[in-house]
A tleap script that builds the chain and sets N, CA, C and O, in Angstrom:
source leaprc.protein.ff14SB
mol = sequence {
  NMET GLN CYS HIE CYS ILE SER THR GLY SER
  GLU GLN LEU LEU LYS ALA GLN VAL ALA GLY
  PHE PRO CYS GLU GLU LEU ILE LYS TRP ALA
  LEU ALA THR PRO VAL GLN PHE ILE ILE GLY
  TRP ARG PHE HIE VAL GLY ALA TRP LYS SER
  LEU LYS ARG GLY VAL ALA ASN MET GLU VAL
  LEU VAL ALA LEU GLY THR ASP ALA SER TYR
  LEU TYR SER VAL ILE SER ILE LEU HIE HIE
  HIE PHE THR ARG HIE HIE LYS HIE GLY THR
  TYR THR PRO THR VAL ARG PRO ALA ALA SER
  TRP GLN ASN ASN CYS ASN THR THR CLYS
}
set mol.1.N position { -19.966 -8.042 0.704 }
set mol.1.CA position { -20.210 -7.804 -0.966 }
set mol.1.C position { -19.299 -8.485 -1.465 }
set mol.1.O position { -18.171 -8.801 -1.085 }
set mol.2.N position { -20.065 -8.739 -2.611 }
set mol.2.CA position { -19.023 -9.224 -3.856 }
set mol.2.C position { -19.225 -8.463 -5.270 }
set mol.2.O position { -20.169 -7.724 -5.552 }
set mol.3.N position { -18.191 -8.788 -6.051 }
set mol.3.CA position { -18.501 -7.840 -7.277 }
set mol.3.C position { -18.743 -9.111 -8.061 }
set mol.3.O position { -18.021 -10.106 -8.000 }
set mol.4.N position { -20.179 -8.939 -9.043 }
set mol.4.CA position { -20.672 -9.744 -9.583 }
set mol.4.C position { -20.353 -9.352 -11.177 }
set mol.4.O position { -21.159 -9.580 -12.080 }
set mol.5.N position { -19.231 -8.814 -11.350 }
set mol.5.CA position { -19.332 -8.429 -12.896 }
set mol.5.C position { -17.702 -9.338 -13.157 }
set mol.5.O position { -17.147 -8.940 -14.181 }
set mol.6.N position { -17.046 -10.259 -12.529 }
set mol.6.CA position { -16.021 -10.806 -12.829 }
set mol.6.C position { -15.986 -11.321 -14.135 }
set mol.6.O position { -15.036 -11.132 -14.895 }
set mol.7.N position { -17.063 -12.014 -14.441 }
set mol.7.CA position { -17.187 -12.773 -15.527 }
set mol.7.C position { -16.801 -12.144 -16.842 }
set mol.7.O position { -15.978 -12.577 -17.648 }
set mol.8.N position { -17.632 -10.899 -16.937 }
set mol.8.CA position { -17.913 -10.008 -17.865 }
set mol.8.C position { -16.415 -9.236 -18.241 }
set mol.8.O position { -16.538 -8.732 -19.357 }
set mol.9.N position { -15.185 -9.007 -17.733 }
set mol.9.CA position { -14.211 -8.577 -18.234 }
set mol.9.C position { -13.622 -7.448 -17.224 }
set mol.9.O position { -14.334 -6.837 -16.427 }
set mol.10.N position { -12.372 -7.277 -17.354 }
set mol.10.CA position { -11.979 -6.729 -15.994 }
set mol.10.C position { -12.107 -5.146 -16.046 }
set mol.10.O position { -11.653 -4.416 -15.165 }
set mol.11.N position { -12.743 -4.720 -17.121 }
set mol.11.CA position { -12.899 -2.988 -17.422 }
set mol.11.C position { -13.895 -2.906 -16.436 }
set mol.11.O position { -13.744 -2.045 -15.569 }
set mol.12.N position { -15.080 -3.777 -16.389 }
set mol.12.CA position { -16.246 -3.604 -15.678 }
set mol.12.C position { -16.076 -3.675 -14.233 }
set mol.12.O position { -16.756 -3.065 -13.408 }
set mol.13.N position { -14.788 -4.739 -13.916 }
set mol.13.CA position { -14.798 -5.232 -12.589 }
set mol.13.C position { -13.975 -3.793 -11.714 }
set mol.13.O position { -14.313 -3.471 -10.575 }
set mol.14.N position { -12.990 -3.138 -12.422 }
set mol.14.CA position { -12.226 -1.805 -12.052 }
set mol.14.C position { -13.303 -0.868 -12.382 }
set mol.14.O position { -12.783 0.170 -12.793 }
set mol.15.N position { -14.217 -0.811 -12.380 }
set mol.15.CA position { -15.630 0.102 -12.538 }
set mol.15.C position { -16.370 0.129 -11.679 }
set mol.15.O position { -16.904 1.177 -11.314 }
set mol.16.N position { -16.650 -1.345 -10.985 }
set mol.16.CA position { -17.581 -1.622 -10.218 }
set mol.16.C position { -17.470 -0.846 -8.843 }
set mol.16.O position { -16.481 -0.141 -8.643 }
set mol.17.N position { -18.555 -0.974 -7.810 }
set mol.17.CA position { -18.055 -0.442 -6.731 }
set mol.17.C position { -18.332 -1.348 -5.456 }
set mol.17.O position { -19.438 -1.886 -5.523 }
set mol.18.N position { -17.820 -1.563 -4.649 }
set mol.18.CA position { -18.168 -2.648 -3.229 }
set mol.18.C position { -18.293 -1.567 -2.444 }
set mol.18.O position { -17.351 -0.774 -2.453 }
set mol.19.N position { -19.412 -1.293 -1.630 }
set mol.19.CA position { -19.573 -0.404 -0.515 }
set mol.19.C position { -19.151 0.893 -0.447 }
set mol.19.O position { -18.543 1.522 0.419 }
set mol.20.N position { -19.684 1.237 -1.763 }
set mol.20.CA position { -19.175 2.426 -2.333 }
set mol.20.C position { -17.737 2.780 -2.716 }
set mol.20.O position { -17.397 3.930 -2.990 }
set mol.21.N position { -16.931 1.752 -2.719 }
set mol.21.CA position { -15.539 1.985 -2.923 }
set mol.21.C position { -15.262 1.433 -4.596 }
set mol.21.O position { -15.773 0.388 -4.998 }
set mol.22.N position { -14.557 2.134 -5.298 }
set mol.22.CA position { -14.313 1.296 -6.549 }
set mol.22.C position { -13.564 0.285 -6.604 }
set mol.22.O position { -12.471 0.446 -6.061 }
set mol.23.N position { -13.815 -1.032 -7.217 }
set mol.23.CA position { -13.015 -2.036 -6.954 }
set mol.23.C position { -11.782 -1.786 -7.068 }
set mol.23.O position { -11.070 -1.934 -6.075 }
set mol.24.N position { -11.210 -1.337 -8.323 }
set mol.24.CA position { -10.218 -1.189 -8.548 }
set mol.24.C position { -8.945 -0.470 -7.224 }
set mol.24.O position { -7.771 -0.799 -7.055 }
set mol.25.N position { -9.566 0.310 -6.671 }
set mol.25.CA position { -8.878 0.925 -5.505 }
set mol.25.C position { -8.797 -0.362 -4.159 }
set mol.25.O position { -7.874 -0.569 -3.372 }
set mol.26.N position { -9.821 -0.905 -4.257 }
set mol.26.CA position { -9.709 -2.176 -3.218 }
set mol.26.C position { -8.742 -2.967 -3.540 }
set mol.26.O position { -7.952 -3.259 -2.642 }
set mol.27.N position { -8.554 -3.475 -4.766 }
set mol.27.CA position { -7.897 -4.056 -5.175 }
set mol.27.C position { -6.296 -3.785 -5.016 }
set mol.27.O position { -5.479 -4.634 -4.661 }
set mol.28.N position { -6.029 -2.502 -5.334 }
set mol.28.CA position { -4.808 -1.940 -4.989 }
set mol.28.C position { -4.284 -1.994 -3.596 }
set mol.28.O position { -3.115 -2.356 -3.462 }
set mol.29.N position { -5.065 -1.650 -2.409 }
set mol.29.CA position { -5.165 -1.722 -1.325 }
set mol.29.C position { -5.026 -3.110 -0.742 }
set mol.29.O position { -4.394 -3.290 0.299 }
set mol.30.N position { -5.580 -4.039 -1.369 }
set mol.30.CA position { -5.732 -5.406 -0.845 }
set mol.30.C position { -4.132 -6.068 -1.211 }
set mol.30.O position { -3.630 -6.925 -0.483 }
set mol.31.N position { -3.507 -5.582 -2.317 }
set mol.31.CA position { -2.510 -6.211 -2.841 }
set mol.31.C position { -1.247 -5.435 -1.912 }
set mol.31.O position { -0.493 -6.045 -1.153 }
set mol.32.N position { -1.224 -4.342 -2.102 }
set mol.32.CA position { -0.333 -3.141 -0.933 }
set mol.32.C position { -0.036 -3.804 0.380 }
set mol.32.O position { 1.037 -4.237 0.799 }
set mol.33.N position { -1.232 -3.789 0.941 }
set mol.33.CA position { -1.248 -4.284 2.555 }
set mol.33.C position { -0.378 -5.205 3.065 }
set mol.33.O position { 0.310 -4.950 4.054 }
set mol.34.N position { -0.328 -6.579 2.307 }
set mol.34.CA position { 0.475 -7.636 2.774 }
set mol.34.C position { 1.892 -7.310 2.465 }
set mol.34.O position { 2.678 -7.871 3.228 }
set mol.35.N position { 2.415 -6.582 1.589 }
set mol.35.CA position { 3.363 -6.248 0.908 }
set mol.35.C position { 4.165 -5.063 2.218 }
set mol.35.O position { 5.329 -5.066 2.617 }
set mol.36.N position { 3.103 -4.223 2.584 }
set mol.36.CA position { 3.608 -3.202 3.468 }
set mol.36.C position { 3.651 -3.793 5.082 }
set mol.36.O position { 4.387 -3.249 5.906 }
set mol.37.N position { 3.025 -4.640 5.346 }
set mol.37.CA position { 3.187 -5.399 6.894 }
set mol.37.C position { 3.820 -6.691 6.900 }
set mol.37.O position { 4.404 -7.003 7.938 }
set mol.38.N position { 3.815 -7.643 5.772 }
set mol.38.CA position { 4.560 -8.911 5.723 }
set mol.38.C position { 5.852 -8.741 5.567 }
set mol.38.O position { 6.654 -8.915 6.484 }
set mol.39.N position { 6.221 -8.329 4.206 }
set mol.39.CA position { 7.077 -8.194 3.272 }
set mol.39.C position { 8.208 -6.965 4.277 }
set mol.39.O position { 9.360 -7.148 4.671 }
set mol.40.N position { 7.448 -5.936 4.413 }
set mol.40.CA position { 8.154 -5.076 5.229 }
set mol.40.C position { 8.181 -5.277 6.382 }
set mol.40.O position { 8.136 -4.197 6.969 }
set mol.41.N position { 8.237 -6.199 7.131 }
set mol.41.CA position { 7.977 -5.718 8.836 }
set mol.41.C position { 9.497 -6.233 9.165 }
set mol.41.O position { 9.913 -6.005 10.301 }
set mol.42.N position { 10.228 -6.817 8.372 }
set mol.42.CA position { 11.817 -6.486 9.014 }
set mol.42.C position { 12.380 -5.306 8.998 }
set mol.42.O position { 13.340 -4.974 9.693 }
set mol.43.N position { 11.688 -4.495 8.046 }
set mol.43.CA position { 12.223 -3.019 8.007 }
set mol.43.C position { 11.797 -2.299 9.483 }
set mol.43.O position { 12.561 -1.771 10.291 }
set mol.44.N position { 10.557 -2.427 9.555 }
set mol.44.CA position { 9.925 -1.939 10.831 }
set mol.44.C position { 10.585 -2.389 11.899 }
set mol.44.O position { 10.884 -1.534 12.733 }
set mol.45.N position { 10.900 -3.505 12.109 }
set mol.45.CA position { 11.592 -4.339 13.383 }
set mol.45.C position { 12.868 -3.758 13.337 }
set mol.45.O position { 13.288 -3.483 14.461 }
set mol.46.N position { 13.845 -3.398 12.146 }
set mol.46.CA position { 14.982 -2.766 12.451 }
set mol.46.C position { 15.112 -1.516 12.778 }
set mol.46.O position { 15.959 -1.106 13.572 }
set mol.47.N position { 14.260 -0.799 12.174 }
set mol.47.CA position { 14.153 0.475 12.624 }
set mol.47.C position { 13.852 0.938 13.798 }
set mol.47.O position { 14.185 2.060 14.178 }
set mol.48.N position { 13.159 0.069 14.514 }
set mol.48.CA position { 12.763 0.454 15.735 }
set mol.48.C position { 13.615 -0.128 16.849 }
set mol.48.O position { 13.606 0.130 18.053 }
set mol.49.N position { 14.471 -1.115 16.035 }
set mol.49.CA position { 15.874 -1.524 17.172 }
set mol.49.C position { 16.680 0.099 16.848 }
set mol.49.O position { 17.027 0.939 17.679 }
set mol.50.N position { 16.777 0.130 15.684 }
set mol.50.CA position { 18.010 1.535 15.677 }
set mol.50.C position { 17.518 2.673 16.311 }
set mol.50.O position { 18.244 3.330 17.057 }
set mol.51.N position { 16.138 3.032 16.052 }
set mol.51.CA position { 15.776 4.246 16.705 }
set mol.51.C position { 15.856 3.938 18.249 }
set mol.51.O position { 15.953 4.906 19.003 }
set mol.52.N position { 15.831 2.995 18.642 }
set mol.52.CA position { 15.728 2.579 20.517 }
set mol.52.C position { 17.281 2.718 20.768 }
set mol.52.O position { 17.509 3.019 21.940 }
set mol.53.N position { 18.469 2.574 19.947 }
set mol.53.CA position { 19.681 2.477 20.101 }
set mol.53.C position { 20.103 4.214 20.078 }
set mol.53.O position { 21.150 4.615 20.585 }
set mol.54.N position { 19.198 5.045 19.471 }
set mol.54.CA position { 19.290 6.603 19.136 }
set mol.54.C position { 20.017 6.709 17.634 }
set mol.54.O position { 20.481 7.802 17.308 }
set mol.55.N position { 20.100 5.764 16.873 }
set mol.55.CA position { 20.621 6.016 15.396 }
set mol.55.C position { 19.517 5.966 14.486 }
set mol.55.O position { 18.379 5.580 14.755 }
set mol.56.N position { 19.947 6.391 13.373 }
set mol.56.CA position { 18.890 6.072 12.018 }
set mol.56.C position { 19.851 5.808 10.943 }
set mol.56.O position { 20.861 6.432 10.620 }
set mol.57.N position { 19.210 4.530 10.360 }
set mol.57.CA position { 19.931 3.624 9.498 }
set mol.57.C position { 19.012 3.939 8.101 }
set mol.57.O position { 18.129 4.788 7.977 }
set mol.58.N position { 19.610 2.791 6.906 }
set mol.58.CA position { 18.613 3.205 6.210 }
set mol.58.C position { 16.931 2.255 6.488 }
set mol.58.O position { 15.930 2.499 5.815 }
set mol.59.N position { 16.973 1.360 7.434 }
set mol.59.CA position { 15.758 0.561 7.593 }
set mol.59.C position { 14.813 1.407 7.985 }
set mol.59.O position { 13.617 1.141 7.868 }
set mol.60.N position { 15.356 2.745 8.596 }
set mol.60.CA position { 14.507 3.570 9.394 }
set mol.60.C position { 13.932 4.660 8.022 }
set mol.60.O position { 12.793 5.128 7.998 }
set mol.61.N position { 14.913 4.901 7.019 }
set mol.61.CA position { 14.372 5.809 6.055 }
set mol.61.C position { 13.295 4.760 5.203 }
set mol.61.O position { 12.244 5.277 4.826 }
set mol.62.N position { 13.504 3.458 4.923 }
set mol.62.CA position { 12.441 2.723 4.096 }
set mol.62.C position { 11.101 2.536 4.842 }
set mol.62.O position { 10.016 2.641 4.270 }
set mol.63.N position { 11.284 2.170 6.544 }
set mol.63.CA position { 9.805 2.205 6.704 }
set mol.63.C position { 8.718 3.510 6.964 }
set mol.63.O position { 7.504 3.699 7.035 }
set mol.64.N position { 10.080 4.322 7.062 }
set mol.64.CA position { 9.246 5.985 7.020 }
set mol.64.C position { 8.901 6.369 5.799 }
set mol.64.O position { 7.895 7.074 5.738 }
set mol.65.N position { 9.535 6.066 4.647 }
set mol.65.CA position { 9.054 6.339 3.650 }
set mol.65.C position { 7.780 5.316 3.282 }
set mol.65.O position { 6.674 5.850 3.209 }
set mol.66.N position { 7.867 4.011 3.068 }
set mol.66.CA position { 6.610 3.179 2.831 }
set mol.66.C position { 5.481 3.481 3.881 }
set mol.66.O position { 4.320 3.331 3.499 }
set mol.67.N position { 5.671 3.812 4.917 }
set mol.67.CA position { 4.281 4.007 5.813 }
set mol.67.C position { 4.055 5.039 5.527 }
set mol.67.O position { 2.851 5.079 5.272 }
set mol.68.N position { 4.721 6.461 5.333 }
set mol.68.CA position { 4.029 7.507 4.530 }
set mol.68.C position { 3.384 7.306 3.365 }
set mol.68.O position { 2.234 7.730 3.253 }
set mol.69.N position { 3.902 6.746 2.489 }
set mol.69.CA position { 3.050 6.434 1.295 }
set mol.69.C position { 1.764 5.424 1.620 }
set mol.69.O position { 0.719 5.646 1.009 }
set mol.70.N position { 1.807 4.537 2.382 }
set mol.70.CA position { 0.823 3.607 2.594 }
set mol.70.C position { -0.222 4.400 3.152 }
set mol.70.O position { -1.403 4.277 2.827 }
set mol.71.N position { 0.281 5.349 4.129 }
set mol.71.CA position { -0.832 5.843 4.967 }
set mol.71.C position { -1.823 7.204 4.060 }
set mol.71.O position { -3.022 7.463 3.959 }
set mol.72.N position { -0.747 7.715 3.615 }
set mol.72.CA position { -1.268 8.966 2.572 }
set mol.72.C position { -2.631 7.975 1.401 }
set mol.72.O position { -3.805 8.299 1.223 }
set mol.73.N position { -2.000 6.956 0.900 }
set mol.73.CA position { -3.333 5.931 0.246 }
set mol.73.C position { -4.331 5.784 0.783 }
set mol.73.O position { -5.397 5.905 0.178 }
set mol.74.N position { -4.257 5.475 2.092 }
set mol.74.CA position { -5.361 5.076 2.736 }
set mol.74.C position { -6.126 6.484 2.920 }
set mol.74.O position { -7.204 6.579 2.334 }
set mol.75.N position { -5.770 7.360 3.521 }
set mol.75.CA position { -6.287 8.357 3.688 }
set mol.75.C position { -7.119 9.206 2.515 }
set mol.75.O position { -8.163 9.857 2.486 }
set mol.76.N position { -6.077 8.839 1.570 }
set mol.76.CA position { -6.645 9.182 0.184 }
set mol.76.C position { -7.921 8.572 -0.202 }
set mol.76.O position { -8.943 9.223 -0.420 }
set mol.77.N position { -7.815 7.200 -0.283 }
set mol.77.CA position { -8.878 6.278 -0.410 }
set mol.77.C position { -10.537 6.535 0.310 }
set mol.77.O position { -11.712 6.628 -0.047 }
set mol.78.N position { -9.805 6.565 1.378 }
set mol.78.CA position { -11.022 7.272 2.659 }
set mol.78.C position { -11.555 8.356 1.906 }
set mol.78.O position { -12.586 8.225 1.245 }
set mol.79.N position { -10.848 9.526 1.974 }
set mol.79.CA position { -11.238 10.546 1.718 }
set mol.79.C position { -12.207 10.949 0.448 }
set mol.79.O position { -12.995 11.895 0.448 }
set mol.80.N position { -11.955 9.926 -0.752 }
set mol.80.CA position { -12.356 10.057 -1.684 }
set mol.80.C position { -13.864 9.475 -1.641 }
set mol.80.O position { -14.834 9.916 -2.258 }
set mol.81.N position { -13.806 8.152 -0.579 }
set mol.81.CA position { -14.822 7.503 -0.388 }
set mol.81.C position { -16.126 8.256 0.043 }
set mol.81.O position { -17.278 8.105 -0.365 }
set mol.82.N position { -15.532 9.257 1.146 }
set mol.82.CA position { -16.522 9.898 2.217 }
set mol.82.C position { -17.188 11.306 1.312 }
set mol.82.O position { -18.358 11.682 1.391 }
set mol.83.N position { -16.251 11.854 0.573 }
set mol.83.CA position { -16.788 12.953 -0.132 }
set mol.83.C position { -17.360 12.600 -1.256 }
set mol.83.O position { -17.962 13.419 -1.952 }
set mol.84.N position { -17.220 11.117 -1.620 }
set mol.84.CA position { -17.977 11.022 -2.913 }
set mol.84.C position { -17.276 11.304 -3.999 }
set mol.84.O position { -18.032 11.583 -4.929 }
set mol.85.N position { -15.853 11.363 -4.356 }
set mol.85.CA position { -15.119 11.845 -5.323 }
set mol.85.C position { -13.857 10.912 -5.703 }
set mol.85.O position { -12.645 11.069 -5.560 }
set mol.86.N position { -14.444 10.141 -6.108 }
set mol.86.CA position { -13.279 8.750 -6.663 }
set mol.86.C position { -12.753 9.018 -7.719 }
set mol.86.O position { -13.427 9.050 -8.749 }
set mol.87.N position { -11.489 9.263 -7.717 }
set mol.87.CA position { -10.672 9.679 -8.769 }
set mol.87.C position { -9.656 8.872 -8.908 }
set mol.87.O position { -9.233 8.443 -7.835 }
set mol.88.N position { -9.091 8.497 -9.880 }
set mol.88.CA position { -7.769 7.548 -10.082 }
set mol.88.C position { -6.673 8.132 -9.730 }
set mol.88.O position { -6.513 9.349 -9.629 }
set mol.89.N position { -5.757 7.155 -9.499 }
set mol.89.CA position { -4.817 7.797 -9.115 }
set mol.89.C position { -3.938 7.634 -7.802 }
set mol.89.O position { -2.788 8.069 -7.743 }
set mol.90.N position { -4.493 7.050 -6.873 }
set mol.90.CA position { -4.060 7.029 -5.341 }
set mol.90.C position { -2.761 6.357 -5.694 }
set mol.90.O position { -2.510 5.769 -6.746 }
set mol.91.N position { -1.920 6.544 -4.585 }
set mol.91.CA position { -0.418 6.202 -4.838 }
set mol.91.C position { -0.341 4.503 -3.794 }
set mol.91.O position { 0.765 4.039 -3.518 }
set mol.92.N position { -1.180 4.040 -3.501 }
set mol.92.CA position { -1.329 2.782 -3.380 }
set mol.92.C position { 0.048 1.740 -3.508 }
set mol.92.O position { 0.746 1.253 -2.618 }
set mol.93.N position { 0.127 1.617 -5.037 }
set mol.93.CA position { 1.414 0.826 -5.731 }
set mol.93.C position { 2.681 1.299 -5.441 }
set mol.93.O position { 3.688 0.644 -5.710 }
set mol.94.N position { 2.712 2.454 -4.881 }
set mol.94.CA position { 4.159 2.953 -4.619 }
set mol.94.C position { 5.057 2.132 -3.561 }
set mol.94.O position { 6.268 1.947 -3.680 }
set mol.95.N position { 4.123 1.605 -2.346 }
set mol.95.CA position { 4.407 0.643 -1.078 }
set mol.95.C position { 5.330 -0.368 -2.132 }
set mol.95.O position { 6.551 -0.522 -2.093 }
set mol.96.N position { 4.621 -0.830 -2.822 }
set mol.96.CA position { 5.304 -2.040 -3.362 }
set mol.96.C position { 6.636 -1.912 -3.958 }
set mol.96.O position { 7.597 -2.345 -3.322 }
set mol.97.N position { 6.791 -1.416 -4.999 }
set mol.97.CA position { 8.177 -1.412 -5.865 }
set mol.97.C position { 9.345 -0.714 -4.546 }
set mol.97.O position { 10.542 -1.002 -4.519 }
set mol.98.N position { 8.755 0.097 -3.677 }
set mol.98.CA position { 10.043 0.698 -2.766 }
set mol.98.C position { 10.200 -0.475 -1.798 }
set mol.98.O position { 11.364 -0.816 -1.585 }
set mol.99.N position { 9.253 -1.134 -1.189 }
set mol.99.CA position { 9.620 -2.292 -0.264 }
set mol.99.C position { 10.352 -3.411 -0.920 }
set mol.99.O position { 11.114 -4.012 -0.162 }
set mol.100.N position { 10.293 -3.899 -2.344 }
set mol.100.CA position { 10.560 -4.821 -2.928 }
set mol.100.C position { 11.882 -4.630 -3.661 }
set mol.100.O position { 12.642 -5.532 -4.016 }
set mol.101.N position { 12.045 -3.275 -3.840 }
set mol.101.CA position { 13.147 -2.900 -4.218 }
set mol.101.C position { 14.477 -3.092 -3.339 }
set mol.101.O position { 15.499 -3.660 -3.724 }
set mol.102.N position { 14.216 -2.380 -1.814 }
set mol.102.CA position { 14.864 -2.504 -0.940 }
set mol.102.C position { 15.243 -3.961 -0.173 }
set mol.102.O position { 16.256 -4.133 0.504 }
set mol.103.N position { 14.231 -4.941 -0.427 }
set mol.103.CA position { 14.415 -6.151 0.038 }
set mol.103.C position { 15.592 -6.818 -0.901 }
set mol.103.O position { 16.482 -7.566 -0.496 }
set mol.104.N position { 15.382 -6.366 -2.261 }
set mol.104.CA position { 16.311 -6.893 -3.345 }
set mol.104.C position { 17.369 -6.597 -2.950 }
set mol.104.O position { 17.984 -7.620 -2.646 }
set mol.105.N position { 18.046 -5.538 -2.751 }
set mol.105.CA position { 18.869 -4.634 -2.341 }
set mol.105.C position { 19.880 -5.430 -1.022 }
set mol.105.O position { 21.102 -5.551 -0.932 }
set mol.106.N position { 18.890 -5.825 -0.216 }
set mol.106.CA position { 19.468 -6.550 1.298 }
set mol.106.C position { 19.725 -7.865 0.931 }
set mol.106.O position { 20.635 -8.454 1.514 }
set mol.107.N position { 18.953 -8.543 -0.110 }
set mol.107.CA position { 19.806 -9.997 0.010 }
set mol.107.C position { 20.465 -10.475 -0.959 }
set mol.107.O position { 20.707 -11.663 -1.174 }
set mol.108.N position { 20.883 -9.228 -1.794 }
set mol.108.CA position { 21.790 -9.393 -2.982 }
set mol.108.C position { 23.082 -9.197 -2.368 }
set mol.108.O position { 23.919 -9.450 -3.234 }
set mol.109.N position { 23.748 -8.805 -1.086 }
set mol.109.CA position { 24.960 -8.695 -0.429 }
set mol.109.C position { 25.684 -9.655 -0.004 }
set mol.109.O position { 26.748 -9.420 0.568 }
savepdb mol mol.pdb
quit
């Protein structure tokens, strides 16, 4: 399905629905997913290696925190979809700053 309101302005785009989901939520979800699983992949790998050694480091904290935020967002979006109660304010964009901030901190050393 497509949003046919792109040419009429962003306000209508954000209010439009695609398969019952608000476009605004789908856009946030689409932008957060690659950040979580592509940019954040090295944190997941590092966390797994660390946990296999029996220790927890900053990579474990970042992976758990961003995964919890992402999972909460997905559950929130799906819950509001199935209960037909679409409220603004899910926490999908939280993943992006957390993963990006940690990525910047590790590359500046």
